[in-house]
N, CA, C and O atoms as CSV, one atom per row, in Angstrom:
chain,resi,resn,atom,element,x,y,z
A,1,MET,N,N,-38.823,30.465,70.863
A,1,MET,CA,C,-38.814,31.124,72.151
A,1,MET,C,C,-39.286,32.560,71.979
A,1,MET,O,O,-39.023,33.209,70.966
A,2,SER,N,N,-39.983,33.030,72.991
A,2,SER,CA,C,-40.526,34.373,72.859
A,2,SER,C,C,-40.642,35.065,74.216
A,2,SER,O,O,-40.481,34.461,75.276
A,3,LEU,N,N,-40.924,36.333,74.126
A,3,LEU,CA,C,-41.092,37.185,75.295
A,3,LEU,C,C,-42.570,37.555,75.392
A,3,LEU,O,O,-43.146,38.077,74.438
A,4,ASP,N,N,-43.183,37.286,76.546
A,4,ASP,CA,C,-44.563,37.691,76.801
A,4,ASP,C,C,-44.540,38.834,77.801
A,4,ASP,O,O,-43.882,38.757,78.838
A,5,ILE,N,N,-45.267,39.896,77.475
A,5,ILE,CA,C,-45.416,41.026,78.402
A,5,ILE,C,C,-46.902,41.192,78.677
A,5,ILE,O,O,-47.707,41.291,77.752
A,6,THR,N,N,-47.257,41.220,79.953
A,6,THR,CA,C,-48.650,41.389,80.361
A,6,THR,C,C,-48.740,42.592,81.293
A,6,THR,O,O,-47.942,42.735,82.220
A,7,LEU,N,N,-49.710,43.444,81.039
A,7,LEU,CA,C,-50.019,44.544,81.949
A,7,LEU,C,C,-51.280,44.149,82.706
A,7,LEU,O,O,-52.285,43.770,82.105
A,8,THR,N,N,-51.218,44.241,84.022
A,8,THR,CA,C,-52.366,43.874,84.844
A,8,THR,C,C,-52.754,45.026,85.757
A,8,THR,O,O,-51.913,45.834,86.152
A,9,ALA,N,N,-54.041,45.089,86.085
A,9,ALA,CA,C,-54.561,46.154,86.944
A,9,ALA,C,C,-55.772,45.628,87.706
A,9,ALA,O,O,-56.161,44.472,87.541
A,10,ASN,N,N,-56.353,46.462,88.523
A,10,ASN,CA,C,-57.596,46.163,89.237
A,10,ASN,C,C,-57.466,44.941,90.143
A,10,ASN,O,O,-58.055,43.891,89.889
A,11,HIS,N,N,-56.707,45.102,91.168
A,11,HIS,CA,C,-56.490,44.014,92.119
A,11,HIS,C,C,-57.781,43.662,92.854
A,11,HIS,O,O,-58.492,44.541,93.341
A,12,CYS,N,N,-58.069,42.373,92.927
A,12,CYS,CA,C,-59.224,41.882,93.667
A,12,CYS,C,C,-58.728,41.330,95.007
A,12,CYS,O,O,-57.976,40.355,95.037
A,13,ALA,N,N,-59.141,41.942,96.098
A,13,ALA,CA,C,-58.686,41.521,97.422
A,13,ALA,C,C,-59.217,40.138,97.796
A,13,ALA,O,O,-58.580,39.419,98.565
A,14,CYS,N,N,-60.360,39.766,97.268
A,14,CYS,CA,C,-60.954,38.460,97.602
A,14,CYS,C,C,-60.121,37.302,97.065
A,14,CYS,O,O,-59.827,36.352,97.790
A,15,CYS,N,N,-59.749,37.386,95.808
A,15,CYS,CA,C,-59.025,36.266,95.203
A,15,CYS,C,C,-57.545,36.576,94.956
A,15,CYS,O,O,-56.795,35.736,94.461
A,16,ASN,N,N,-57.146,37.799,95.311
A,16,ASN,CA,C,-55.760,38.247,95.142
A,16,ASN,C,C,-55.281,38.119,93.694
A,16,ASN,O,O,-54.146,37.719,93.436
A,17,ARG,N,N,-56.177,38.470,92.746
A,17,ARG,CA,C,-55.850,38.432,91.333
A,17,ARG,C,C,-55.973,39.817,90.726
A,17,ARG,O,O,-56.578,40.722,91.300
A,18,TYR,N,N,-55.380,39.953,89.548
A,18,TYR,CA,C,-55.432,41.188,88.775
A,18,TYR,C,C,-56.074,40.906,87.428
A,18,TYR,O,O,-56.010,39.783,86.927
A,19,ASP,N,N,-56.688,41.916,86.845
A,19,ASP,CA,C,-57.232,41.815,85.498
A,19,ASP,C,C,-56.120,42.071,84.488
A,19,ASP,O,O,-55.294,42.965,84.672
A,20,GLU,N,N,-56.107,41.295,83.443
A,20,GLU,CA,C,-55.173,41.535,82.342
A,20,GLU,C,C,-55.738,42.673,81.487
A,20,GLU,O,O,-56.849,42.565,80.969
A,21,VAL,N,N,-54.978,43.761,81.339
A,21,VAL,CA,C,-55.443,44.883,80.517
A,21,VAL,C,C,-54.720,44.938,79.176
A,21,VAL,O,O,-55.171,45.607,78.247
A,22,TYR,N,N,-53.588,44.225,79.079
A,22,TYR,CA,C,-52.855,44.184,77.807
A,22,TYR,C,C,-51.893,43.013,77.829
A,22,TYR,O,O,-51.301,42.702,78.863
A,23,TRP,N,N,-51.741,42.374,76.700
A,23,TRP,CA,C,-50.784,41.285,76.554
A,23,TRP,C,C,-50.153,41.375,75.171
A,23,TRP,O,O,-50.828,41.686,74.190
A,24,CYS,N,N,-48.863,41.103,75.101
A,24,CYS,CA,C,-48.179,41.066,73.818
A,24,CYS,C,C,-47.067,40.030,73.855
A,24,CYS,O,O,-46.626,39.607,74.923
A,25,ASN,N,N,-46.629,39.635,72.688
A,25,ASN,CA,C,-45.623,38.588,72.554
A,25,ASN,C,C,-44.709,38.944,71.398
A,25,ASN,O,O,-45.160,39.426,70.359
A,26,ILE,N,N,-43.425,38.703,71.587
A,26,ILE,CA,C,-42.439,38.990,70.534
A,26,ILE,C,C,-41.320,37.966,70.634
A,26,ILE,O,O,-41.037,37.446,71.713
A,27,THR,N,N,-40.699,37.685,69.525
A,27,THR,CA,C,-39.628,36.696,69.488
A,27,THR,C,C,-38.334,37.202,70.129
A,27,THR,O,O,-38.004,38.386,70.074
A,28,HIS,N,N,-37.620,36.258,70.737
A,28,HIS,CA,C,-36.308,36.600,71.300
A,28,HIS,C,C,-35.315,36.996,70.210
A,28,HIS,O,O,-34.288,37.613,70.498
A,29,ASN,N,N,-35.615,36.647,68.971
A,29,ASN,CA,C,-34.724,37.030,67.865
A,29,ASN,C,C,-34.569,38.547,67.750
A,29,ASN,O,O,-33.625,39.025,67.121
A,30,LEU,N,N,-35.476,39.296,68.344
A,30,LEU,CA,C,-35.390,40.758,68.294
A,30,LEU,C,C,-34.517,41.339,69.398
A,30,LEU,O,O,-34.358,42.557,69.482
A,31,GLY,N,N,-33.954,40.493,70.238
A,31,GLY,CA,C,-33.083,40.960,71.308
A,31,GLY,C,C,-31.951,41.862,70.835
A,31,GLY,O,O,-31.753,42.930,71.414
A,32,PRO,N,N,-31.192,41.472,69.796
A,32,PRO,CA,C,-30.099,42.341,69.335
A,32,PRO,C,C,-30.586,43.715,68.866
A,32,PRO,O,O,-29.935,44.724,69.139
A,33,MET,N,N,-31.712,43.764,68.171
A,33,MET,CA,C,-32.248,45.044,67.711
A,33,MET,C,C,-32.700,45.874,68.904
A,33,MET,O,O,-32.460,47.081,68.960
A,34,ALA,N,N,-33.356,45.219,69.857
A,34,ALA,CA,C,-33.818,45.923,71.052
A,34,ALA,C,C,-32.637,46.491,71.834
A,34,ALA,O,O,-32.712,47.608,72.345
A,35,ARG,N,N,-31.551,45.730,71.930
A,35,ARG,CA,C,-30.358,46.239,72.628
A,35,ARG,C,C,-29.828,47.497,71.946
A,35,ARG,O,O,-29.537,48.492,72.610
A,36,LYS,N,N,-29.707,47.451,70.649
A,36,LYS,CA,C,-29.164,48.600,69.898
A,36,LYS,C,C,-30.070,49.819,70.028
A,36,LYS,O,O,-29.589,50.953,70.012
A,37,ALA,N,N,-31.370,49.597,70.156
A,37,ALA,CA,C,-32.326,50.714,70.267
A,37,ALA,C,C,-32.522,51.161,71.713
A,37,ALA,O,O,-33.286,52.091,71.972
A,38,GLY,N,N,-31.842,50.509,72.660
A,38,GLY,CA,C,-31.973,50.878,74.060
A,38,GLY,C,C,-33.265,50.385,74.695
A,38,GLY,O,O,-33.737,50.954,75.680
A,39,LEU,N,N,-33.835,49.328,74.132
A,39,LEU,CA,C,-35.111,48.819,74.632
A,39,LEU,C,C,-35.017,47.478,75.374
A,39,LEU,O,O,-35.978,47.063,76.022
A,40,TYR,N,N,-33.910,46.827,75.284
A,40,TYR,CA,C,-33.799,45.482,75.867
A,40,TYR,C,C,-34.049,45.480,77.377
A,40,TYR,O,O,-34.816,44.655,77.874
A,41,GLU,N,N,-33.425,46.370,78.087
A,41,GLU,CA,C,-33.523,46.368,79.551
A,41,GLU,C,C,-34.940,46.659,80.040
A,41,GLU,O,O,-35.356,46.133,81.071
A,42,CYS,N,N,-35.682,47.490,79.311
A,42,CYS,CA,C,-37.042,47.799,79.773
A,42,CYS,C,C,-38.071,46.776,79.284
A,42,CYS,O,O,-39.204,46.760,79.764
A,43,LEU,N,N,-37.684,45.925,78.335
A,43,LEU,CA,C,-38.606,44.892,77.878
A,43,LEU,C,C,-38.284,43.536,78.492
A,43,LEU,O,O,-39.139,42.925,79.134
A,44,TRP,N,N,-37.074,43.070,78.302
A,44,TRP,CA,C,-36.702,41.738,78.774
A,44,TRP,C,C,-36.381,41.700,80.272
A,44,TRP,O,O,-36.575,40.670,80.919
A,45,ASN,N,N,-35.895,42.806,80.823
A,45,ASN,CA,C,-35.450,42.809,82.218
A,45,ASN,C,C,-36.160,43.856,83.069
A,45,ASN,O,O,-35.515,44.534,83.869
A,46,CYS,N,N,-37.449,43.998,82.917
A,46,CYS,CA,C,-38.232,44.994,83.662
A,46,CYS,C,C,-38.010,44.872,85.164
A,46,CYS,O,O,-37.572,45.820,85.815
A,47,LYS,N,N,-38.312,43.717,85.699
A,47,LYS,CA,C,-38.265,43.527,87.134
A,47,LYS,C,C,-36.861,43.738,87.693
A,47,LYS,O,O,-36.689,44.362,88.740
A,48,GLU,N,N,-35.855,43.210,86.984
A,48,GLU,CA,C,-34.482,43.330,87.426
A,48,GLU,C,C,-34.010,44.785,87.486
A,48,GLU,O,O,-33.087,45.121,88.228
A,49,ASN,N,N,-34.658,45.636,86.695
A,49,ASN,CA,C,-34.297,47.055,86.660
A,49,ASN,C,C,-35.253,47.937,87.445
A,49,ASN,O,O,-35.158,49.163,87.387
A,50,GLY,N,N,-36.169,47.326,88.174
A,50,GLY,CA,C,-37.083,48.092,89.008
A,50,GLY,C,C,-38.254,48.698,88.262
A,50,GLY,O,O,-38.935,49.577,88.791
A,51,TYR,N,N,-38.501,48.241,87.038
A,51,TYR,CA,C,-39.637,48.741,86.258
A,51,TYR,C,C,-40.831,47.855,86.569
A,51,TYR,O,O,-41.027,46.818,85.936
A,52,LEU,N,N,-41.617,48.264,87.534
A,52,LEU,CA,C,-42.715,47.422,88.013
A,52,LEU,C,C,-44.078,47.845,87.482
A,52,LEU,O,O,-45.018,47.051,87.472
A,53,GLN,N,N,-44.187,49.102,87.038
A,53,GLN,CA,C,-45.449,49.611,86.512
A,53,GLN,C,C,-45.220,50.152,85.095
A,53,GLN,O,O,-44.105,50.518,84.724
A,54,ALA,N,N,-46.288,50.192,84.329
A,54,ALA,CA,C,-46.212,50.638,82.942
A,54,ALA,C,C,-45.576,52.029,82.833
A,54,ALA,O,O,-44.817,52.288,81.899
A,55,LYS,N,N,-45.876,52.914,83.767
A,55,LYS,CA,C,-45.330,54.266,83.710
A,55,LYS,C,C,-43.804,54.276,83.826
A,55,LYS,O,O,-43.163,55.250,83.429
A,56,HIS,N,N,-43.224,53.217,84.359
A,56,HIS,CA,C,-41.776,53.152,84.521
A,56,HIS,C,C,-41.042,52.895,83.206
A,56,HIS,O,O,-39.849,53.176,83.093
A,57,ILE,N,N,-41.754,52.361,82.214
A,57,ILE,CA,C,-41.080,52.088,80.932
A,57,ILE,C,C,-41.530,52.991,79.798
A,57,ILE,O,O,-40.984,52.912,78.697
A,58,THR,N,N,-42.510,53.843,80.043
A,58,THR,CA,C,-43.060,54.691,78.988
A,58,THR,C,C,-41.983,55.544,78.317
A,58,THR,O,O,-41.898,55.572,77.089
A,59,GLU,N,N,-41.181,56.223,79.087
A,59,GLU,CA,C,-40.140,57.086,78.512
A,59,GLU,C,C,-39.108,56.258,77.733
A,59,GLU,O,O,-38.638,56.684,76.678
A,60,HIS,N,N,-38.764,55.101,78.244
A,60,HIS,CA,C,-37.809,54.219,77.552
A,60,HIS,C,C,-38.382,53.776,76.202
A,60,HIS,O,O,-37.672,53.744,75.197
A,61,LEU,N,N,-39.665,53.438,76.194
A,61,LEU,CA,C,-40.308,53.030,74.940
A,61,LEU,C,C,-40.355,54.189,73.947
A,61,LEU,O,O,-40.093,54.001,72.759
A,62,GLU,N,N,-40.687,55.379,74.427
A,62,GLU,CA,C,-40.718,56.551,73.547
A,62,GLU,C,C,-39.356,56.814,72.924
A,62,GLU,O,O,-39.255,57.040,71.719
A,63,ASN,N,N,-38.309,56.785,73.739
A,63,ASN,CA,C,-36.964,57.069,73.242
A,63,ASN,C,C,-36.492,55.978,72.277
A,63,ASN,O,O,-35.903,56.281,71.239
A,64,GLY,N,N,-36.746,54.724,72.613
A,64,GLY,CA,C,-36.352,53.630,71.735
A,64,GLY,C,C,-37.095,53.677,70.413
A,64,GLY,O,O,-36.511,53.422,69.360
A,65,LEU,N,N,-38.375,54.001,70.460
A,65,LEU,CA,C,-39.164,54.110,69.247
A,65,LEU,C,C,-38.639,55.235,68.347
A,65,LEU,O,O,-38.583,55.083,67.127
A,66,LYS,N,N,-38.262,56.346,68.946
A,66,LYS,CA,C,-37.673,57.449,68.166
A,66,LYS,C,C,-36.389,56.992,67.483
A,66,LYS,O,O,-36.161,57.294,66.311
A,67,ARG,N,N,-35.553,56.266,68.218
A,67,ARG,CA,C,-34.302,55.767,67.634
A,67,ARG,C,C,-34.591,54.821,66.470
A,67,ARG,O,O,-33.956,54.909,65.419
A,68,LEU,N,N,-35.536,53.933,66.662
A,68,LEU,CA,C,-35.896,52.992,65.606
A,68,LEU,C,C,-36.380,53.713,64.350
A,68,LEU,O,O,-35.985,53.371,63.236
A,69,LYS,N,N,-37.225,54.698,64.538
A,69,LYS,CA,C,-37.815,55.394,63.387
A,69,LYS,C,C,-36.828,56.337,62.700
A,69,LYS,O,O,-36.961,56.617,61.509
A,70,ARG,N,N,-35.842,56.823,63.449
A,70,ARG,CA,C,-34.839,57.728,62.863
A,70,ARG,C,C,-33.865,57.006,61.940
A,70,ARG,O,O,-33.306,57.613,61.027
A,71,ALA,N,N,-33.662,55.728,62.174
A,71,ALA,CA,C,-32.629,55.009,61.412
A,71,ALA,C,C,-33.101,53.613,61.004
A,71,ALA,O,O,-32.497,52.618,61.403
A,72,PRO,N,N,-34.168,53.532,60.218
A,72,PRO,CA,C,-34.696,52.207,59.874
A,72,PRO,C,C,-33.686,51.320,59.157
A,72,PRO,O,O,-33.649,50.117,59.415
A,73,TYR,N,N,-32.882,51.862,58.284
A,73,TYR,CA,C,-31.923,51.029,57.545
A,73,TYR,C,C,-30.878,50.434,58.479
A,73,TYR,O,O,-30.437,49.303,58.272
A,74,TYR,N,N,-30.485,51.164,59.478
A,74,TYR,CA,C,-29.537,50.651,60.455
A,74,TYR,C,C,-30.157,49.476,61.225
A,74,TYR,O,O,-29.531,48.424,61.360
A,75,TYR,N,N,-31.366,49.654,61.720
A,75,TYR,CA,C,-31.991,48.628,62.540
A,75,TYR,C,C,-32.423,47.408,61.728
A,75,TYR,O,O,-32.493,46.305,62.271
A,76,LYS,N,N,-32.709,47.583,60.462
A,76,LYS,CA,C,-33.077,46.446,59.616
A,76,LYS,C,C,-31.916,45.477,59.463
A,76,LYS,O,O,-32.129,44.318,59.106
A,77,LYS,N,N,-30.700,45.923,59.723
A,77,LYS,CA,C,-29.540,45.028,59.669
A,77,LYS,C,C,-29.649,43.941,60.740
A,77,LYS,O,O,-29.001,42.899,60.637
A,78,PHE,N,N,-30.452,44.179,61.750
A,78,PHE,CA,C,-30.609,43.228,62.850
A,78,PHE,C,C,-31.817,42.309,62.674
A,78,PHE,O,O,-32.154,41.551,63.584
A,79,ASP,N,N,-32.469,42.370,61.519
A,79,ASP,CA,C,-33.571,41.448,61.229
A,79,ASP,C,C,-33.047,40.022,61.322
A,79,ASP,O,O,-31.928,39.745,60.888
A,80,ALA,N,N,-33.829,39.127,61.873
A,80,ALA,CA,C,-33.441,37.724,61.962
A,80,ALA,C,C,-33.369,37.125,60.558
A,80,ALA,O,O,-34.250,37.342,59.727
A,81,GLU,N,N,-32.322,36.384,60.320
A,81,GLU,CA,C,-32.133,35.777,59.007
A,81,GLU,C,C,-33.276,34.836,58.629
A,81,GLU,O,O,-33.603,34.699,57.450
A,82,ASN,N,N,-33.878,34.194,59.616
A,82,ASN,CA,C,-34.973,33.261,59.343
A,82,ASN,C,C,-36.321,33.963,59.157
A,82,ASN,O,O,-37.333,33.309,58.906
A,83,GLY,N,N,-36.334,35.292,59.279
A,83,GLY,CA,C,-37.570,36.050,59.098
A,83,GLY,C,C,-38.437,36.172,60.346
A,83,GLY,O,O,-39.431,36.898,60.345
A,84,TRP,N,N,-38.065,35.465,61.410
A,84,TRP,CA,C,-38.819,35.535,62.666
A,84,TRP,C,C,-38.181,36.594,63.555
A,84,TRP,O,O,-37.318,36.290,64.378
A,85,GLY,N,N,-38.611,37.835,63.381
A,85,GLY,CA,C,-38.084,38.959,64.141
A,85,GLY,C,C,-37.518,39.998,63.221
A,85,GLY,O,O,-36.338,39.958,62.875
A,86,THR,N,N,-38.357,40.937,62.816
A,86,THR,CA,C,-37.933,41.961,61.867
A,86,THR,C,C,-38.294,43.359,62.367
A,86,THR,O,O,-39.158,43.535,63.226
A,87,TYR,N,N,-37.615,44.324,61.810
A,87,TYR,CA,C,-37.893,45.738,62.082
A,87,TYR,C,C,-39.365,46.025,61.810
A,87,TYR,O,O,-40.038,46.700,62.589
A,88,LYS,N,N,-39.847,45.500,60.696
A,88,LYS,CA,C,-41.225,45.734,60.270
A,88,LYS,C,C,-42.240,45.293,61.318
A,88,LYS,O,O,-43.306,45.897,61.438
A,89,GLY,N,N,-41.924,44.256,62.072
A,89,GLY,CA,C,-42.812,43.787,63.130
A,89,GLY,C,C,-42.529,44.403,64.494
A,89,GLY,O,O,-43.422,44.527,65.332
A,90,PHE,N,N,-41.261,44.789,64.705
A,90,PHE,CA,C,-40.871,45.311,66.015
A,90,PHE,C,C,-41.416,46.715,66.268
A,90,PHE,O,O,-41.850,47.019,67.379
A,91,VAL,N,N,-41.397,47.565,65.254
A,91,VAL,CA,C,-41.887,48.943,65.446
A,91,VAL,C,C,-43.354,48.962,65.866
A,91,VAL,O,O,-43.680,49.638,66.841
A,92,PRO,N,N,-44.255,48.256,65.184
A,92,PRO,CA,C,-45.653,48.246,65.647
A,92,PRO,C,C,-45.825,47.621,67.036
A,92,PRO,O,O,-46.696,48.030,67.804
A,93,PHE,N,N,-44.991,46.630,67.351
A,93,PHE,CA,C,-45.013,46.031,68.679
A,93,PHE,C,C,-44.721,47.085,69.749
A,93,PHE,O,O,-45.440,47.188,70.744
A,94,VAL,N,N,-43.660,47.865,69.533
A,94,VAL,CA,C,-43.280,48.906,70.496
A,94,VAL,C,C,-44.351,49.994,70.558
A,94,VAL,O,O,-44.687,50.477,71.639
A,95,GLU,N,N,-44.884,50.377,69.402
A,95,GLU,CA,C,-45.936,51.403,69.378
A,95,GLU,C,C,-47.157,50.964,70.176
A,95,GLU,O,O,-47.696,51.741,70.964
A,96,ALA,N,N,-47.594,49.732,69.979
A,96,ALA,CA,C,-48.778,49.233,70.674
A,96,ALA,C,C,-48.540,49.119,72.179
A,96,ALA,O,O,-49.410,49.466,72.977
A,97,LEU,N,N,-47.364,48.632,72.561
A,97,LEU,CA,C,-47.049,48.531,73.990
A,97,LEU,C,C,-46.973,49.916,74.621
A,97,LEU,O,O,-47.459,50.117,75.734
A,98,LEU,N,N,-46.376,50.857,73.930
A,98,LEU,CA,C,-46.300,52.227,74.428
A,98,LEU,C,C,-47.698,52.802,74.655
A,98,LEU,O,O,-47.955,53.419,75.688
A,99,GLU,N,N,-48.586,52.605,73.711
A,99,GLU,CA,C,-49.958,53.094,73.850
A,99,GLU,C,C,-50.648,52.448,75.051
A,99,GLU,O,O,-51.336,53.125,75.815
A,100,ALA,N,N,-50.463,51.143,75.216
A,100,ALA,CA,C,-51.070,50.445,76.353
A,100,ALA,C,C,-50.513,50.969,77.671
A,100,ALA,O,O,-51.252,51.102,78.647
A,101,CYS,N,N,-49.220,51.267,77.706
A,101,CYS,CA,C,-48.610,51.815,78.925
A,101,CYS,C,C,-49.147,53.198,79.250
A,101,CYS,O,O,-49.361,53.530,80.415
A,102,LYS,N,N,-49.363,53.997,78.227
A,102,LYS,CA,C,-49.921,55.345,78.441
A,102,LYS,C,C,-51.366,55.264,78.931
A,102,LYS,O,O,-51.788,56.070,79.760
A,103,GLU,N,N,-52.118,54.297,78.423
A,103,GLU,CA,C,-53.514,54.150,78.822
A,103,GLU,C,C,-53.658,53.534,80.218
A,103,GLU,O,O,-54.678,53.718,80.881
A,104,ASN,N,N,-52.634,52.808,80.654
A,104,ASN,CA,C,-52.687,52.103,81.939
A,104,ASN,C,C,-51.396,52.342,82.731
A,104,ASN,O,O,-50.665,51.392,83.010
A,105,PRO,N,N,-51.108,53.582,83.093
A,105,PRO,CA,C,-49.802,53.896,83.692
A,105,PRO,C,C,-49.500,53.185,85.000
A,105,PRO,O,O,-48.334,52.949,85.316
A,106,THR,N,N,-50.525,52.841,85.763
A,106,THR,CA,C,-50.263,52.173,87.046
A,106,THR,C,C,-50.372,50.651,86.950
A,106,THR,O,O,-50.270,49.951,87.958
A,107,ALA,N,N,-50.577,50.148,85.744
A,107,ALA,CA,C,-50.655,48.697,85.562
A,107,ALA,C,C,-49.319,48.052,85.915
A,107,ALA,O,O,-48.252,48.615,85.670
A,108,ARG,N,N,-49.404,46.868,86.493
A,108,ARG,CA,C,-48.206,46.089,86.811
A,108,ARG,C,C,-47.687,45.447,85.537
A,108,ARG,O,O,-48.466,45.037,84.677
A,109,ILE,N,N,-46.365,45.361,85.420
A,109,ILE,CA,C,-45.733,44.701,84.289
A,109,ILE,C,C,-45.305,43.310,84.713
A,109,ILE,O,O,-44.601,43.141,85.709
A,110,GLU,N,N,-45.733,42.318,83.952
A,110,GLU,CA,C,-45.312,40.942,84.184
A,110,GLU,C,C,-44.661,40.449,82.904
A,110,GLU,O,O,-45.230,40.566,81.818
A,111,VAL,N,N,-43.452,39.893,83.044
A,111,VAL,CA,C,-42.688,39.428,81.896
A,111,VAL,C,C,-42.424,37.934,82.032
A,111,VAL,O,O,-42.013,37.458,83.090
A,112,ASP,N,N,-42.662,37.216,80.972
A,112,ASP,CA,C,-42.338,35.799,80.916
A,112,ASP,C,C,-41.386,35.599,79.748
A,112,ASP,O,O,-41.753,35.786,78.588
A,113,LYS,N,N,-40.154,35.214,80.075
A,113,LYS,CA,C,-39.148,35.062,79.021
A,113,LYS,C,C,-38.731,33.637,78.827
A,113,LYS,O,O,-37.891,33.350,77.975
């Protein structure tokens, strides 16, 4: 099981579709680490928390990334025992999503969990 996050922009009035500007996927095994870093609500529950555009989660991603980088040994304790979901993979995931959000601040966030 995994979490898909898609950023979409450029609404077409003719077909009522949006262009995908960014897509990423991460395992649900990272949920406990994300919770501890303060990232779960802005990743897994965007819509439920009113985070509808990329700019709404940018600050949350920045703060969570800082927490992750300040205490790697603490967060590595939450690595999945089966190896599917590790600190080593989560940090670059957050960094890339943060960059995409900064580049596309008005993009819509779509989450499939």
